[in-house]
N, C-alpha and C positions, 0 to 999 in steps of 0.2 A: 514740711514734710507732708507727702501723701500717704493717707492712712487707707488701708485695704484689709478686708475680712477682720476688721476689728483688732489688727495687731498696732501695738501702741510703740512710739519711738522708744530706741533703746540708747544706752550709754555711749559715749565717744568709743573709738576704735582703742583696742587694748595696747598699751604702749610697747614699744619694742625692748626686749630684754636689755637690762642695764648690767647684770651681773657678768662676770669675767667667766667664759667657759675655759675650762682646762682640758685641749683636745691632745689624743694620743697620737695625732699627726698633723703636720702643718697644714692650714686651710690653703694657703697659696706659696708654691714653691717653684722656682725655675725649674721647667722641666729638663733642661741641659744640666743642672746642677746635679739632678738625681736621676740621670739616665742610666737605666739599666745595661749593663756589658751585654754584648751580643749571644754569649754563651747562656746566660741566665734566661734572656728572652726567647731563645730557642728551645729552652727547657719546658717552658711554659706554654709555647706555641704547638709543640707536640702533641697537645690534646685535640688540636682543631684539623682533624682529617676528614675529608669529605667521603660521603656515600650515599647510595640512594635507596628509596623506600619503595615499594609496590603500589599500584592505585588502588583506590577505594572499592567496596563492593558494591552491587546493583540492588536497588529495592524492588520488592514485588508489586503486584497493582491492588488498589484499594478493595474492600469488602463492605457489604452492607451491614449496619449494626442489628442487634438484638437485644435482649433484656434478660437480666437476672440481677435484683436489687435484694440487698440486706437492710433492713430498717430495725434491726435489733440495737440493744442498748440504747434507746432514745434519750435515757435519762443522763447520760454522759455528759460531764460538765465542759464547757468552753474555755477553760481558764487559760490565760497566758502568764507572760513574765511580767509583773507590775512593779517596773522599776523607774526610777528617774524622778526628777522634780517636776512641780507645776510648770516652772520656767522651760524645763527640757521637753516636756509634753507640747508647750506653746510653738517650740521651734518644730518640732515634728509635724504640728498641723500646717505650719507655714510652708514646710517642705513638701507636704503633701499636695498643696494646692499648685505647686508647679509641675505636677504630674498631669499632662495633657491626656485628652480621651481621643487624640488623633489617631488614625491607623499608623502602625510603625513604619509602612512602607510610602507614607507620605513624601512628597518631594521634598519637604523640607529635611528630611532625614539625609538627603543625597547633596544638601549644601546651598540650596537657593537662598538661605539665610546666613551663610556661612559670615558673612561681613559683619553680622551682628556681635560676634564674638570679640571682634576687634573694639567695637563700641563699649563692649562691657568691661574690657580690659582698660580702656580708657577712663571710665567712670571710676573704677576701682584703683586707678594709678598703679597697675600691675605690669606694664610693659617692661620697665627697666627690672624691676625684682625678678621676673620671670627669665630675662635675659642672663642675668647672675646665676641662676640656678645649674646646678651640673647635672644634667639629666640624663639617667638610663630610659630609653623609651621602647617598650614591647608592645607589638601588635600580634594578631595570630587568632585561628579558630578554637583551638583547645591548647592547654598548657600554659597560656601565657601569664595566667595569674600564679600558677605555681613557679614559673621562671623567674617573675618579678620577685616572688616570696624567696627564692634561693638567693637571687643576686642580691637583694637588701641583706638577707642574713650574713652572706659572706662578707659584704662590705662593713657592716656593723661589728663583724668578728674582727675586722682589720682595724678597728678602732674608730671609725668614722660616724658621725651623728648623721642618722638617716630618716628619710622620709617616704613612706611607701604608700600608694593610692591605686587601690585595686576597686574591683566591682563584681557581682553584686555584694551587699552584705547580707548575712543569715540571719542576724537577731536584732542586731542594733546599727544603726546607719553608722556610728561612729567606728566600726570595723573597718571602713573603706580608707581611714585616715590613721595610719600608724607612725608614731615618732620612736626612734629606736626601739622598735620591735614590738611596742604597745600601742593598744587603740588610744586614740586622743582622749584625755580625761574630758568628763562632762561639762565641767566648769569652764575649762578653755574651749572646748567646742562652742559653747553657747555665745561666748565673747566674741569670737571670730564670726560665728554665723550672724549676730545681730550687726556687726560692724557692715558686713558685706552686704545684708538684707537692706538695712536702712538708706545705704548709699545707692543701691540700685532703685530702690522704691522711690527715692528722691528725684532721680534722674530718668526714669523710664514711664511710657506712656504713650500713646498714640503709634508713631511709626517704630518706636522701640519698645518692643514688651518686655515684661522681666523675663530672664533666661528661663528656658526649660529646666526639669529636673536635673538632668546629668550635667547639663552646661553649669547650672549653678554649683553643684558640687565640685566640678572641675574647677571653676573659678575660686571657690572656698579653699580647695587643696594647695592651689597657688599661693593664696594669701597665708595659710597656716605655715607651709613650708619655707616661704621667704622670710616670714616674721621670726619663726623659730630658728632661723639660720641653719638650716641643715647643710651637710657638707654634700650629699647626694640625694637627689629625688629619684626615685623609680617609679615610673609613671606606667600603669597597664592601660592600653587602649580600650575605651568602653565598647565600641561598634566600629567595624571596618577601620580606617585609619585615615584616609584622606580628609573626610570632613568630622573627624572625631574631634570632640571640645579639646582634647589633651593635645592636639596637633597643633595648637599655637606656638609651642615650643618651635623656635626658629632654627636653634644650634644646639641640639642635644650633643652630649659627648660620646654615646654610642645608641646604635639601633639594634633591635632584634626582632625577628619575626618566628612566632614558634609554628607548630604543625598547622597546616591548612586543611579544610574539608568543607564539606557542605553544611552551612548554618547562616541563618539570617539570609536566606536567598531572596526573600521578597523584598530585601533592601539593596543587598550587595551583588546580586546576579544569580544566573542559573548555571554557570560553569566554573570552574575551579579557576580558569583565567580571569575570568571577570572578578571573581573573589580575590585573588592573588593580587589583581592590579589596585582594588580598593586598598587592601592590607599595605600594599608598598607605598601608598600615600605619606607614609611617616619617614621615609627616606630622604635625607638631605644631602645636598652637595657637600663633598668633603668630609662626611660623618661615616665612620666605619660602620659596616653592616653585617649580620650575622644571621643566618637561618640554619633549621634542621634538614635533614633528608625531606624532600617533598616529592609528591606525583610529578611527572616530566611536565604535564600541561601548566601546573603551578610553577615550576622552578623556571620553567622557560620565561615566563612573565615576569617573575621577580628578577632574574638576571637582565633581561631587557629594560625594565623601569631603574634598574641599579645603574646602569650604562648611561641612562637618559640625565641620571644625576652627577655622573663622574665618578662613580664608585663602584667597587666589585662586591659583591655579596659573596661573604664565605660560608661554606657549610660546616656545620660541628656536628661530629657523631655523637651517638650516647656516651655518656660517661661510663668509662671502664670500673666498674666496682672495686677492683683491685687498688684503684688509685685512692681508695677511702680508708685504708688500713683496717678492714674488718669492721668500720662503724656503718651503721645502717643509715640511709637518708631519712631525713625528718619526716619527708611526705612518701607514704607507701604507694607500691605498685611499681611494676618493672617500666611502665612508662615514664615514670619519672626521672629515669636515668636519661632520656632524651632531653628533657626540661633542665635538669642538672647540668648536662653538658653546654647547652647554650649559656646558662646562667655563669659557668665559669669562663666562658668566652667573653661575655659581656662585662664582669667584674674585673676580669684581667685586664680588657682594653681600657676600661674607665681607670683603672690604677695607672696603666701605662701612660695615657694620654693626660693625667693630671700629676704625673710626676712622683708616684708614691710606690713603685715596683720595690724600692729599696726596702720597704716596710715588710715585704713578704720573704719567710725563710723558707728556702727551697732546700731540697732533700736531694741525696745522691742516688737513692734506690726507685725514682720515679713516680713516687707518690705525689699526691697533691700537698701544698703548704698546709701547716696547721691550721691557719686562720680559714682556709678554704673548707678543711676537713670539718671543723668546728661548725662553720656556718651552715655546711649542707646537713649535717647531722642533727642541729637544733632547729632547722626550719620547720615553722608550723603554719596550717593553714587549714581551718576548720572545713568540712564538708566535701574533703578530698579524701578518697580511700580511708576513712576514718572509722574507727571501732568504738561503740558506745554501749556498754552493758546498761540495761534499764534498772536504775537505782530502785524502782518501786515495785518492781516484779519479784514475787515470793513463790517459790514451789513447795508444794506439800511433799514432795519427796527429798529425802537427807541427801542423795547422792548427787543431786543436781545442785551446783554452785549457783549459778545464774541462769534462769530459766527462758530468758529473753534478752537478746542480743542484737543490736542494731548495726548495720555495716552501711555507712553513708558515703554516697558518691554522687556529686551533681553532674553526672554526664548527662549531656543533651544533644549530642550529634552520633551519627551512626559510627564514626571512628571511636569517639570517646566511649560510647556504650561498649564496644567491643573491648576496650581496655578494662573497663569496669568489670565486665564479665569475667575476663581472665583474672583480675585481681581477687574477685569474690570466690571464684572456683578454688583458687590456690590456697586461701587464708581459711576456708571451711572444709578442706579435706580432713581426712580422718586422722586424730589425734594431733592436728595442727595446733600450734600456740599462736595465740594472737600476738601481732607485735604491738609495741608501744608501751606505756607505763602499767595497762592493765592486762597483765598476761594470767590468762586462764584458759586451760585447755578445754577443748570441746570435741567430744566423740562424734564424728561423723556418721557412726551407724545409729546413733541415739540422737538424731537431730531432725528438724523438719526446716526445709529451705522454703521461705516465702518471700513473695516479691511485694514490696509497696511502692506504687508507680503513680505518677502522674506527669503530664509535660503540658507546655504551652500550646494553644491550638495552631498557632503559626508552624509548628514542628510537623513532621510526617511520622506518625506512629507505625506505618509500613516500612520506613526505612530503620526506626529505632529497635522495635521488638523483636524483629528478626535478627539483627545482629546480636541482640542479648541472649536470645534462646539458642541460636546456633552455636555461639562461642562457648556458652556454658554446657552444650551438649557435647562439643568436641572435647571439653574437659571433665567429662565424665559426671557433671551435675543437671540435675532437673528438679525444678520447682515442684513443691507439693500444692502450693495455693499462689494466686496472685490476687491482691486487694488493688482498688482503683478508687482514689478520693481527690475530691478538690483541694487546691491549696487553701490553707487556713488563712493565710496572709492576704488574699484577695479581698477579704471583706473589710480589712483595717488599715491598708496602706502601710504607713510608716509608725503608727502609733504603738506604744509598748503593750497596749491591752488588745488581745486579740479575741474576737468573737464572732460567730457566724451568725445570719440573720435568725432570728426566733420563729419567724412564720415559715413552715414548710415550704409553702407554695412559691417562695422566693429562691428556692434552691435548683439551679439548673443542673442537672446530672448527666445531660445529653452526649456532653464530650466524654465525661467518664465511661458512658455506656458504650460509646463507639470505641474507646481504647479496649473495653472488655472484649468486644466482638472480635476485634483483630487478634487479640490473645486467643481466643477459643478458635478461631479459624486457624492459626498457625498450629495450635495443638493437635486438633481433630478434624482438620480439613473441612470440607464444604458442610459436613452435617452440624459443625459448629455447637451452639448451646443446645441444640435438641437432640445431640448424641448421648447415649448412656454413660459414656466414659467421662462426661464433661462435668458431671454432677459435682459441685463442691469444689471445682478447681478453680474457680475465681467468684469474687464478691465485689460489688460496689457499695460503698458506704457514703451517706450524706455529709459526713465531715470527717476530719483526720482524728479529733478526740474519739469519735465513736470507733474508729479503727484501732486506735492504740487501746482502748479499753477493752476491745475483743480479743486483742493480741495477749493483753495481760491475763485475761481469765482464760483463755486457750491455754497459755503456756503454764499456768498454776494448776490447771486440772488434768495435765497430760504428763506423762513420764518421759520427757524428752524435752529439748532445748530448741527453743524457736529463733533460728537464724534469720533474720531479716533484713534483705537489701533494699535499701530506700534510694531511688535513683529516678533520673527523667527531668529533675527541675531542681536548681540551686535554692528556689523558693521552698519547694517541699522539704528539703535539707532541713533549711532555717526553722520552719514549722515544727519539725519533730523533735529537733534539738530543743527549742523552746517549750514543748509539752514534757519531754522526759527530763528535763533539768528543772522543772518547777518545783 
């Protein structure tokens, strides 16, 4: 075995489970034996009626940066969540070594090394196990993770053993691998990791390099789900579709494409048509395909690509809330009804094609089956329209229950930013009660709205920030302040410890300063940061812990609640969750 980076050989592969599992549904059954009567099929299919959505907004032109920098609270700690064994820390170090420094738009992302995935499958002997998996495969620009989460929760509520692979993770890489709705256990994850790592290390080198980070994780997911004998594997595409690592699945049970928009344009193309063509790469001959209402440019490409595969792509409308029998969706925000509608179509088709529709209890009054309602209402995915009161924030005023509340949404495209703004405006209105388990009323007249923002440099703030500001303004919401910070995780990659560089000169805040300038120009026009009205409306912090400390001290000293919208990057969301839950 070849050694690399000091990694020592690991034990042999984990044995396949030998205990008998008691399933609530049969794993293999003749579809003809369990065929659903036409009337019952028609009842479920009434949910799947097409309609169309308007195109996206146009972005303004770039502006020139200027500077306003806060270096206060320099003594704030850089603490993260210190969890996991030494063995797990070594696993994370090895995974980090697979993160390349290549530009993401490098031609490798467009498939010039796609054939390597098949080499890796051969090395790991995964070709047959993947062929046996019963896969739900979902691509899209926004909403694909939520759609996968809803679909997995529905099928789990129907009694199936589920595997769910999503990305990115927020605090722990194990979040990407869910078994029966739970993140994979650390001990189990470590065993599967070393099995894949050692086999690949022994057989790669020269013309066959170790797989890049996401490809390795996808291979690991296939190993986990096949050995754990899941009844259904729900796979979220990482990037694009055609050349995504998850697209080695040759015959999924059903495919879905969530809402399309402008994201990863440096890789997928500059038009909606080009982006749609890449996403449609997951479609397969003879495999049912569903999508949501799309802009015409994208929809025409999806239909054309589907016809090339000999399938018709069906358009699914948003779920009607009345079909949930007054139950809320587990994921908040009105846009989630679009994702829930797609998930219902995918789960229903999976059940039909696997011969399990007789397990669904239909009702006479047109609502969804109980298992579907349970799955949709209990679905959980961190960082999507999530509300977290800061447990460490204390107010000196007795009438303020929680002085600091974070509203977390990982929106990072113009379309998702608009949805995020609508959600934030809605839940923070006067006397609005928070959804979810932490129901605490907040007075809109006695609160301050603060934006905590960062986005990757490959994204265009001239497209993101106007969508956020304009949509909030249309809904009667205006931010009192905006804070711009670097992501904390950029310093530590995958390790459970997070710490920024100790030497100030190593911190490059040029990107955050440019974000701030875009913000100020949008607020104050050409006078920007030099205008009298712009003083104090935005700050740049050297690190996220400094910004959190400032928020806590500000909320403690003032007689109002700070309602902080955190958005622009799922990495930022994870960093905030890690810090406030420490």
